[in-house]
mmCIF file as gemmi writes it, N, C-alpha and C atoms, coordinates in Angstrom:
data_model
loop_
_atom_site.group_PDB
_atom_site.id
_atom_site.type_symbol
_atom_site.label_atom_id
_atom_site.label_alt_id
_atom_site.label_comp_id
_atom_site.label_asym_id
_atom_site.label_entity_id
_atom_site.label_seq_id
_atom_site.pdbx_PDB_ins_code
_atom_site.Cartn_x
_atom_site.Cartn_y
_atom_site.Cartn_z
_atom_site.occupancy
_atom_site.B_iso_or_equiv
_atom_site.pdbx_formal_charge
_atom_site.auth_seq_id
_atom_site.auth_asym_id
_atom_site.pdbx_PDB_model_num
ATOM 1 N N . MET Axp A 1 ? 10.348 12.548 -23.053 1 0 ? 1 A 1
ATOM 2 C CA . MET Axp A 1 ? 9.305 12.275 -22.923 1 0 ? 1 A 1
ATOM 3 C C . MET Axp A 1 ? 8.324 13.099 -22.722 1 0 ? 1 A 1
ATOM 4 N N . PHE Axp A 2 ? 8.313 13.373 -21.425 1 0 ? 2 A 1
ATOM 5 C CA . PHE Axp A 2 ? 7.341 14.208 -20.517 1 0 ? 2 A 1
ATOM 6 C C . PHE Axp A 2 ? 8.242 15.364 -20.063 1 0 ? 2 A 1
ATOM 7 N N . ARG Axp A 3 ? 7.866 16.739 -20.235 1 0 ? 3 A 1
ATOM 8 C CA . ARG Axp A 3 ? 8.555 17.735 -19.715 1 0 ? 3 A 1
ATOM 9 C C . ARG Axp A 3 ? 8.332 18.07 -18.348 1 0 ? 3 A 1
ATOM 10 N N . ASN Axp A 4 ? 6.746 17.891 -18.315 1 0 ? 4 A 1
ATOM 11 C CA . ASN Axp A 4 ? 6.283 18.209 -16.923 1 0 ? 4 A 1
ATOM 12 C C . ASN Axp A 4 ? 5.159 17.302 -16.125 1 0 ? 4 A 1
ATOM 13 N N . TYR Axp A 5 ? 4.775 17.911 -15.017 1 0 ? 5 A 1
ATOM 14 C CA . TYR Axp A 5 ? 3.648 16.788 -14.639 1 0 ? 5 A 1
ATOM 15 C C . TYR Axp A 5 ? 2.152 17.224 -14.7 1 0 ? 5 A 1
ATOM 16 N N . ASN Axp A 6 ? 2.129 18.15 -15.347 1 0 ? 6 A 1
ATOM 17 C CA . ASN Axp A 6 ? 0.978 18.916 -15.903 1 0 ? 6 A 1
ATOM 18 C C . ASN Axp A 6 ? 0.599 18.456 -17.616 1 0 ? 6 A 1
ATOM 19 N N . ASP Axp A 7 ? 1.689 17.541 -17.982 1 0 ? 7 A 1
ATOM 20 C CA . ASP Axp A 7 ? 1.585 16.961 -19.167 1 0 ? 7 A 1
ATOM 21 C C . ASP Axp A 7 ? -0.131 16.36 -19.294 1 0 ? 7 A 1
ATOM 22 N N . HIS Axp A 8 ? -0.982 16.629 -20.283 1 0 ? 8 A 1
ATOM 23 C CA . HIS Axp A 8 ? -2.26 15.618 -20.139 1 0 ? 8 A 1
ATOM 24 C C . HIS Axp A 8 ? -2.242 14.271 -20.254 1 0 ? 8 A 1
ATOM 25 N N . LYS Axp A 9 ? -0.89 14.333 -21.512 1 0 ? 9 A 1
ATOM 26 C CA . LYS Axp A 9 ? -0.594 12.747 -21.306 1 0 ? 9 A 1
ATOM 27 C C . LYS Axp A 9 ? -0.317 11.8 -20.336 1 0 ? 9 A 1
ATOM 28 N N . PHE Axp A 10 ? 0.987 12.466 -19.341 1 0 ? 10 A 1
ATOM 29 C CA . PHE Axp A 10 ? 1.278 11.791 -18.109 1 0 ? 10 A 1
ATOM 30 C C . PHE Axp A 10 ? 0.125 11.504 -17.404 1 0 ? 10 A 1
ATOM 31 N N . LYS Axp A 11 ? -0.654 12.454 -17.22 1 0 ? 11 A 1
ATOM 32 C CA . LYS Axp A 11 ? -1.831 12.806 -15.992 1 0 ? 11 A 1
ATOM 33 C C . LYS Axp A 11 ? -2.841 11.284 -16.793 1 0 ? 11 A 1
ATOM 34 N N . LYS Axp A 12 ? -2.871 11.03 -18.091 1 0 ? 12 A 1
ATOM 35 C CA . LYS Axp A 12 ? -3.931 10.252 -18.36 1 0 ? 12 A 1
ATOM 36 C C . LYS Axp A 12 ? -3.183 8.942 -18.243 1 0 ? 12 A 1
ATOM 37 N N . ILE Axp A 13 ? -2.052 8.844 -18.35 1 0 ? 13 A 1
ATOM 38 C CA . ILE Axp A 13 ? -1.186 7.413 -18.378 1 0 ? 13 A 1
ATOM 39 C C . ILE Axp A 13 ? -1.187 7.144 -16.64 1 0 ? 13 A 1
ATOM 40 N N . ILE Axp A 14 ? -1.326 7.751 -15.824 1 0 ? 14 A 1
ATOM 41 C CA . ILE Axp A 14 ? -1.071 7.753 -14.616 1 0 ? 14 A 1
ATOM 42 C C . ILE Axp A 14 ? -2.762 7.137 -13.935 1 0 ? 14 A 1
ATOM 43 N N . ASP Axp A 15 ? -3.543 7.968 -14.585 1 0 ? 15 A 1
ATOM 44 C CA . ASP Axp A 15 ? -4.876 7.497 -14.367 1 0 ? 15 A 1
ATOM 45 C C . ASP Axp A 15 ? -5.303 6.175 -14.862 1 0 ? 15 A 1
ATOM 46 N N . GLU Axp A 16 ? -5.041 5.924 -16.163 1 0 ? 16 A 1
ATOM 47 C CA . GLU Axp A 16 ? -5.739 4.444 -16.498 1 0 ? 16 A 1
ATOM 48 C C . GLU Axp A 16 ? -4.685 3.643 -15.617 1 0 ? 16 A 1
ATOM 49 N N . PHE Axp A 17 ? -3.39 3.816 -15.004 1 0 ? 17 A 1
ATOM 50 C CA . PHE Axp A 17 ? -2.521 2.51 -14.471 1 0 ? 17 A 1
ATOM 51 C C . PHE Axp A 17 ? -3.74 2.585 -12.995 1 0 ? 17 A 1
ATOM 52 N N . ILE Axp A 18 ? -3.861 3.87 -12.344 1 0 ? 18 A 1
ATOM 53 C CA . ILE Axp A 18 ? -4.569 3.653 -11.175 1 0 ? 18 A 1
ATOM 54 C C . ILE Axp A 18 ? -6.209 2.921 -11.542 1 0 ? 18 A 1
ATOM 55 N N . LEU Axp A 19 ? -6.725 3.052 -12.638 1 0 ? 19 A 1
ATOM 56 C CA . LEU Axp A 19 ? -8.025 2.613 -12.673 1 0 ? 19 A 1
ATOM 57 C C . LEU Axp A 19 ? -7.706 1.05 -12.926 1 0 ? 19 A 1
ATOM 58 N N . SER Axp A 20 ? -6.681 0.827 -13.696 1 0 ? 20 A 1
ATOM 59 C CA . SER Axp A 20 ? -6.702 -0.601 -14.08 1 0 ? 20 A 1
ATOM 60 C C . SER Axp A 20 ? -5.858 -1.55 -12.757 1 0 ? 20 A 1
ATOM 61 N N . SER Axp A 21 ? -5.51 -0.911 -11.661 1 0 ? 21 A 1
ATOM 62 C CA . SER Axp A 21 ? -5.07 -1.624 -10.687 1 0 ? 21 A 1
ATOM 63 C C . SER Axp A 21 ? -5.916 -1.304 -9.582 1 0 ? 21 A 1
ATOM 64 N N . SER Axp A 22 ? -7.04 -0.89 -9.468 1 0 ? 22 A 1
ATOM 65 C CA . SER Axp A 22 ? -8.085 -0.658 -8.537 1 0 ? 22 A 1
ATOM 66 C C . SER Axp A 22 ? -8.426 -1.85 -7.677 1 0 ? 22 A 1
ATOM 67 N N . ASP Axp A 23 ? -8.029 -3.243 -8.245 1 0 ? 23 A 1
ATOM 68 C CA . ASP Axp A 23 ? -8.293 -4.516 -7.575 1 0 ? 23 A 1
ATOM 69 C C . ASP Axp A 23 ? -7.137 -4.732 -6.563 1 0 ? 23 A 1
ATOM 70 N N . ASN Axp A 24 ? -6.011 -4.073 -6.674 1 0 ? 24 A 1
ATOM 71 C CA . ASN Axp A 24 ? -4.6 -4.421 -6.131 1 0 ? 24 A 1
ATOM 72 C C . ASN Axp A 24 ? -4.539 -4.078 -4.75 1 0 ? 24 A 1
ATOM 73 N N . GLN Axp A 25 ? -4.518 -4.498 -3.665 1 0 ? 25 A 1
ATOM 74 C CA . GLN Axp A 25 ? -4.406 -3.675 -2.682 1 0 ? 25 A 1
ATOM 75 C C . GLN Axp A 25 ? -3.264 -2.876 -2.5 1 0 ? 25 A 1
ATOM 76 N N . SER Axp A 26 ? -2.398 -3.675 -2.463 1 0 ? 26 A 1
ATOM 77 C CA . SER Axp A 26 ? -0.657 -3.278 -2.278 1 0 ? 26 A 1
ATOM 78 C C . SER Axp A 26 ? -0.64 -2.167 -3.214 1 0 ? 26 A 1
ATOM 79 N N . ILE Axp A 27 ? -0.784 -1.899 -4.257 1 0 ? 27 A 1
ATOM 80 C CA . ILE Axp A 27 ? -1.515 -0.593 -5.284 1 0 ? 27 A 1
ATOM 81 C C . ILE Axp A 27 ? -1.727 0.292 -4.297 1 0 ? 27 A 1
ATOM 82 N N . LYS Axp A 28 ? -2.89 0.308 -3.866 1 0 ? 28 A 1
ATOM 83 C CA . LYS Axp A 28 ? -4.223 0.978 -3.449 1 0 ? 28 A 1
ATOM 84 C C . LYS Axp A 28 ? -3.303 1.313 -2.315 1 0 ? 28 A 1
ATOM 85 N N . TYR Axp A 29 ? -2.795 0.573 -1.939 1 0 ? 29 A 1
ATOM 86 C CA . TYR Axp A 29 ? -1.725 1.167 -0.16 1 0 ? 29 A 1
ATOM 87 C C . TYR Axp A 29 ? -0.635 2.139 -0.489 1 0 ? 29 A 1
ATOM 88 N N . ILE Axp A 30 ? 0.286 2.138 -1.821 1 0 ? 30 A 1
ATOM 89 C CA . ILE Axp A 30 ? 1.107 2.359 -1.876 1 0 ? 30 A 1
ATOM 90 C C . ILE Axp A 30 ? 0.848 4.207 -2.813 1 0 ? 30 A 1
ATOM 91 N N . LEU Axp A 31 ? -0.267 3.787 -3.23 1 0 ? 31 A 1
ATOM 92 C CA . LEU Axp A 31 ? -0.807 5.184 -4.163 1 0 ? 31 A 1
ATOM 93 C C . LEU Axp A 31 ? -1.484 6.104 -2.925 1 0 ? 31 A 1
ATOM 94 N N . ARG Axp A 32 ? -1.956 5.604 -1.962 1 0 ? 32 A 1
ATOM 95 C CA . ARG Axp A 32 ? -2.532 6.462 -0.539 1 0 ? 32 A 1
ATOM 96 C C . ARG Axp A 32 ? -1.489 6.957 -0.271 1 0 ? 32 A 1
ATOM 97 N N . ASN Axp A 33 ? -0.161 6.271 0.473 1 0 ? 33 A 1
ATOM 98 C CA . ASN Axp A 33 ? 0.814 6.723 0.73 1 0 ? 33 A 1
ATOM 99 C C . ASN Axp A 33 ? 1.578 7.734 0.055 1 0 ? 33 A 1
ATOM 100 N N . ILE Axp A 34 ? 1.605 7.674 -1.037 1 0 ? 34 A 1
ATOM 101 C CA . ILE Axp A 34 ? 1.813 8.735 -2.277 1 0 ? 34 A 1
ATOM 102 C C . ILE Axp A 34 ? 1.231 10.194 -2.229 1 0 ? 34 A 1
ATOM 103 N N . ASP Axp A 35 ? -0.112 9.968 -2.127 1 0 ? 35 A 1
ATOM 104 C CA . ASP Axp A 35 ? -0.734 10.987 -1.789 1 0 ? 35 A 1
ATOM 105 C C . ASP Axp A 35 ? -0.439 11.882 -0.664 1 0 ? 35 A 1
ATOM 106 N N . PHE Axp A 36 ? -0.597 10.945 0.442 1 0 ? 36 A 1
ATOM 107 C CA . PHE Axp A 36 ? -0.508 11.454 1.851 1 0 ? 36 A 1
ATOM 108 C C . PHE Axp A 36 ? 1.153 12.205 1.991 1 0 ? 36 A 1
ATOM 109 N N . GLU Axp A 37 ? 2.052 11.847 1.269 1 0 ? 37 A 1
ATOM 110 C CA . GLU Axp A 37 ? 3.122 12.1 1.077 1 0 ? 37 A 1
ATOM 111 C C . GLU Axp A 37 ? 3.683 13.803 0.374 1 0 ? 37 A 1
ATOM 112 N N . ALA Axp A 38 ? 2.271 13.908 -1.083 1 0 ? 38 A 1
ATOM 113 C CA . ALA Axp A 38 ? 2.337 14.8 -1.909 1 0 ? 38 A 1
ATOM 114 C C . ALA Axp A 38 ? 1.908 15.771 -0.884 1 0 ? 38 A 1
ATOM 115 N N . PHE Axp A 39 ? 0.539 15.872 -0.435 1 0 ? 39 A 1
ATOM 116 C CA . PHE Axp A 39 ? -0.597 16.55 0.531 1 0 ? 39 A 1
ATOM 117 C C . PHE Axp A 39 ? 0.641 17.13 1.73 1 0 ? 39 A 1
ATOM 118 N N . LYS Axp A 40 ? 1.375 16.608 2.453 1 0 ? 40 A 1
ATOM 119 C CA . LYS Axp A 40 ? 2.533 17.087 3.341 1 0 ? 40 A 1
ATOM 120 C C . LYS Axp A 40 ? 3.17 18.08 2.711 1 0 ? 40 A 1
ATOM 121 N N . LEU Axp A 41 ? 3.956 17.503 1.216 1 0 ? 41 A 1
ATOM 122 C CA . LEU Axp A 41 ? 4.484 18.709 0.815 1 0 ? 41 A 1
ATOM 123 C C . LEU Axp A 41 ? 4.387 19.864 0.574 1 0 ? 41 A 1
ATOM 124 N N . GLY Axp A 42 ? 2.891 19.311 0.182 1 0 ? 42 A 1
ATOM 125 C CA . GLY Axp A 42 ? 1.717 21.001 -0.749 1 0 ? 42 A 1
ATOM 126 C C . GLY Axp A 42 ? 2.225 20.66 -2.126 1 0 ? 42 A 1
ATOM 127 N N . ILE Axp A 43 ? 2.009 19.536 -2.364 1 0 ? 43 A 1
ATOM 128 C CA . ILE Axp A 43 ? 2.283 19.447 -3.919 1 0 ? 43 A 1
ATOM 129 C C . ILE Axp A 43 ? 1.023 18.721 -4.488 1 0 ? 43 A 1
ATOM 130 N N . SER Axp A 44 ? 0.578 18.506 -5.895 1 0 ? 44 A 1
ATOM 131 C CA . SER Axp A 44 ? -0.124 17.698 -6.1 1 0 ? 44 A 1
ATOM 132 C C . SER Axp A 44 ? 0.111 16.167 -6.484 1 0 ? 44 A 1
ATOM 133 N N . PHE Axp A 45 ? -0.362 15.105 -6.372 1 0 ? 45 A 1
ATOM 134 C CA . PHE Axp A 45 ? -0.231 13.829 -6.736 1 0 ? 45 A 1
ATOM 135 C C . PHE Axp A 45 ? 0.438 13.412 -7.596 1 0 ? 45 A 1
ATOM 136 N N . TYR Axp A 46 ? 0.024 14.35 -8.667 1 0 ? 46 A 1
ATOM 137 C CA . TYR Axp A 46 ? 0.699 13.988 -10.146 1 0 ? 46 A 1
ATOM 138 C C . TYR Axp A 46 ? 2.366 14.237 -9.835 1 0 ? 46 A 1
ATOM 139 N N . GLN Axp A 47 ? 2.269 15.623 -9.362 1 0 ? 47 A 1
ATOM 140 C CA . GLN Axp A 47 ? 3.59 15.894 -9.339 1 0 ? 47 A 1
ATOM 141 C C . GLN Axp A 47 ? 4.423 15.089 -8.855 1 0 ? 47 A 1
ATOM 142 N N . MET Axp A 48 ? 3.958 14.685 -7.507 1 0 ? 48 A 1
ATOM 143 C CA . MET Axp A 48 ? 4.949 13.643 -6.799 1 0 ? 48 A 1
ATOM 144 C C . MET Axp A 48 ? 5.382 12.465 -7.516 1 0 ? 48 A 1
ATOM 145 N N . ILE Axp A 49 ? 4.465 11.737 -8.471 1 0 ? 49 A 1
ATOM 146 C CA . ILE Axp A 49 ? 4.464 10.913 -9.284 1 0 ? 49 A 1
ATOM 147 C C . ILE Axp A 49 ? 5.633 10.96 -10.174 1 0 ? 49 A 1
ATOM 148 N N . PHE Axp A 50 ? 5.563 12.166 -10.863 1 0 ? 50 A 1
ATOM 149 C CA . PHE Axp A 50 ? 6.833 12.594 -11.648 1 0 ? 50 A 1
ATOM 150 C C . PHE Axp A 50 ? 7.933 12.583 -10.929 1 0 ? 50 A 1
ATOM 151 N N . ILE Axp A 51 ? 8.177 12.983 -9.862 1 0 ? 51 A 1
ATOM 152 C CA . ILE Axp A 51 ? 9.429 13.166 -8.909 1 0 ? 51 A 1
ATOM 153 C C . ILE Axp A 51 ? 9.783 11.948 -8.475 1 0 ? 51 A 1
ATOM 154 N N . LEU Axp A 52 ? 8.792 11.342 -8.126 1 0 ? 52 A 1
ATOM 155 C CA . LEU Axp A 52 ? 9.241 9.561 -7.726 1 0 ? 52 A 1
ATOM 156 C C . LEU Axp A 52 ? 9.911 9.386 -9.323 1 0 ? 52 A 1
ATOM 157 N N . ILE Axp A 53 ? 9.263 9.084 -10.276 1 0 ? 53 A 1
ATOM 158 C CA . ILE Axp A 53 ? 9.915 8.739 -11.343 1 0 ? 53 A 1
ATOM 159 C C . ILE Axp A 53 ? 10.884 9.093 -11.97 1 0 ? 53 A 1
ATOM 160 N N . GLN Axp A 54 ? 11.218 10.473 -11.854 1 0 ? 54 A 1
ATOM 161 C CA . GLN Axp A 54 ? 12.344 11.089 -12.504 1 0 ? 54 A 1
ATOM 162 C C . GLN Axp A 54 ? 13.237 10.659 -11.339 1 0 ? 54 A 1
ATOM 163 N N . ASN Axp A 55 ? 13.25 10.422 -10.119 1 0 ? 55 A 1
ATOM 164 C CA . ASN Axp A 55 ? 14.578 9.71 -9.055 1 0 ? 55 A 1
ATOM 165 C C . ASN Axp A 55 ? 14.746 8.535 -9.43 1 0 ? 55 A 1
ATOM 166 N N . ASP Axp A 56 ? 13.766 7.611 -9.816 1 0 ? 56 A 1
ATOM 167 C CA . ASP Axp A 56 ? 13.838 6.419 -10.372 1 0 ? 56 A 1
ATOM 168 C C . ASP Axp A 56 ? 14.591 6.257 -11.641 1 0 ? 56 A 1
ATOM 169 N N . GLY Axp A 57 ? 14.683 6.971 -12.455 1 0 ? 57 A 1
ATOM 170 C CA . GLY Axp A 57 ? 15.34 7.082 -13.474 1 0 ? 57 A 1
ATOM 171 C C . GLY Axp A 57 ? 16.381 7.525 -13.342 1 0 ? 57 A 1
ATOM 172 N N . ILE Axp A 58 ? 17.232 8.685 -12.281 1 0 ? 58 A 1
ATOM 173 C CA . ILE Axp A 58 ? 18.384 8.852 -12.321 1 0 ? 58 A 1
ATOM 174 C C . ILE Axp A 58 ? 19.369 8.139 -11.748 1 0 ? 58 A 1
ATOM 175 N N . HIS Axp A 59 ? 18.737 7.079 -10.48 1 0 ? 59 A 1
ATOM 176 C CA . HIS Axp A 59 ? 19.428 6.257 -9.828 1 0 ? 59 A 1
ATOM 177 C C . HIS Axp A 59 ? 19.451 5.34 -10.716 1 0 ? 59 A 1
ATOM 178 N N . TYR Axp A 60 ? 18.832 4.667 -11.651 1 0 ? 60 A 1
ATOM 179 C CA . TYR Axp A 60 ? 18.453 3.298 -12.941 1 0 ? 60 A 1
ATOM 180 C C . TYR Axp A 60 ? 20.078 4.243 -13.501 1 0 ? 60 A 1
ATOM 181 N N . ARG Axp A 61 ? 20.088 5.44 -14.166 1 0 ? 61 A 1
ATOM 182 C CA . ARG Axp A 61 ? 21.371 5.73 -14.838 1 0 ? 61 A 1
ATOM 183 C C . ARG Axp A 61 ? 22.519 5.447 -14.158 1 0 ? 61 A 1
ATOM 184 N N . LYS Axp A 62 ? 22.124 5.943 -12.784 1 0 ? 62 A 1
ATOM 185 C CA . LYS Axp A 62 ? 23.791 6.136 -11.981 1 0 ? 62 A 1
ATOM 186 C C . LYS Axp A 62 ? 24.172 4.52 -12.119 1 0 ? 62 A 1
ATOM 187 N N . SER Axp A 63 ? 23.318 3.383 -11.601 1 0 ? 63 A 1
ATOM 188 C CA . SER Axp A 63 ? 23.57 2.155 -11.934 1 0 ? 63 A 1
ATOM 189 C C . SER Axp A 63 ? 24.406 1.746 -12.816 1 0 ? 63 A 1
ATOM 190 N N . GLN Axp A 64 ? 23.822 1.902 -13.856 1 0 ? 64 A 1
ATOM 191 C CA . GLN Axp A 64 ? 24.247 1.511 -15.435 1 0 ? 64 A 1
ATOM 192 C C . GLN Axp A 64 ? 25.684 1.612 -15.626 1 0 ? 64 A 1
ATOM 193 N N . ILE Axp A 65 ? 26.174 2.941 -14.728 1 0 ? 65 A 1
ATOM 194 C CA . ILE Axp A 65 ? 27.147 3.751 -15.305 1 0 ? 65 A 1
ATOM 195 C C . ILE Axp A 65 ? 28.681 2.772 -14.287 1 0 ? 65 A 1
ATOM 196 N N . ARG Axp A 66 ? 28.301 2.244 -13.263 1 0 ? 66 A 1
ATOM 197 C CA . ARG Axp A 66 ? 28.809 1.524 -12.134 1 0 ? 66 A 1
ATOM 198 C C . ARG Axp A 66 ? 29.802 0.252 -13.05 1 0 ? 66 A 1
């Protein structure tokens, strides 16, 4: 679907998700933590989200094989 974190459509989806969940305190807390972890690693927030989504997809596919 998306090849990298700089894809304009990927960023738009993430931005829309953030805006649509602005009233949800749990999601805001999670997003702040993701942003903080990205900062510690020296990568962008979008890159961190992209990595997390990729990792989740890998774990899901592995669980389907078993």
